[in-house]
ROLO-53341 format. One record per residue (C-alpha): residue number from 1; y, z, x. Coordinates in steps of 0.5 Angstrom, whole numbers. Layout:
! residues N
NUM Y Z X
...
//
This chain:
! residues 114
1 0 0 0
2 7 -1 2
3 13 2 0
4 20 -1 2
5 27 -1 0
6 28 -8 -4
7 32 -12 -9
8 29 -16 -14
9 34 -23 -13
10 30 -27 -18
11 25 -28 -24
12 22 -35 -27
13 17 -36 -32
14 11 -39 -31
15 6 -44 -35
16 1 -39 -35
17 6 -34 -38
18 6 -31 -31
19 13 -30 -28
20 15 -31 -21
21 19 -26 -18
22 23 -26 -12
23 24 -20 -7
24 29 -19 -2
25 28 -12 3
26 33 -10 8
27 31 -10 15
28 24 -7 16
29 20 -5 22
30 16 -10 25
31 10 -7 23
32 11 -7 16
33 14 -14 16
34 7 -16 19
35 4 -12 14
36 8 -15 8
37 6 -23 12
38 -2 -21 12
39 -1 -19 4
40 2 -26 3
41 -2 -30 -3
42 -7 -23 -4
43 -8 -21 -11
44 -7 -14 -13
45 -1 -9 -16
46 7 -10 -15
47 10 -4 -17
48 18 -3 -17
49 22 4 -19
50 29 3 -19
51 33 8 -13
52 27 12 -12
53 21 11 -8
54 14 12 -12
55 7 16 -11
56 0 14 -10
57 -1 18 -16
58 4 13 -20
59 -1 7 -19
60 -6 5 -23
61 -13 7 -21
62 -17 0 -24
63 -17 -7 -21
64 -12 -12 -22
65 -14 -16 -28
66 -14 -22 -23
67 -21 -19 -19
68 -24 -17 -26
69 -24 -24 -30
70 -30 -28 -30
71 -29 -35 -27
72 -31 -37 -34
73 -26 -33 -37
74 -21 -36 -32
75 -23 -43 -33
76 -22 -42 -41
77 -16 -39 -39
78 -13 -46 -36
79 -15 -50 -41
80 -11 -46 -46
81 -5 -47 -42
82 -7 -54 -42
83 -8 -55 -49
84 -1 -51 -51
85 3 -56 -45
86 -1 -62 -48
87 1 -60 -55
88 -6 -62 -58
89 -7 -62 -65
90 -14 -60 -66
91 -17 -53 -66
92 -17 -50 -59
93 -25 -48 -60
94 -26 -55 -62
95 -22 -57 -55
96 -25 -53 -51
97 -32 -55 -52
98 -30 -62 -51
99 -27 -60 -45
100 -33 -55 -42
101 -38 -62 -44
102 -34 -66 -40
103 -35 -61 -34
104 -42 -60 -36
105 -43 -68 -36
106 -40 -68 -29
107 -44 -63 -25
108 -50 -66 -29
109 -48 -74 -26
110 -49 -71 -19
111 -56 -68 -20
112 -61 -71 -16
113 -66 -75 -20
114 -72 -73 -16
//
């Protein structure tokens, strides 16, 4: 876990309903800077408290949602975002089954016919 003084300098929305959050720190020691670079593209919890540091007891005990979702659940979520983006008229369950059948057929076509 890292803690350092920072300010949220920007927030933007993402197509999947998430947010992009830009955070800017004051000058920080090199070891902390290296630790932050090591965390780049890692999934975990983000905490922010205005003008206060936080204690470990303030952090959630359970793993972040990304770690607990099964790949099939993640694929369904991504297909739902695509469904919304493309403004599909049919029911999502029908759309989902059609898309999954396409994936299945693609994989089956790569199987050896031995």
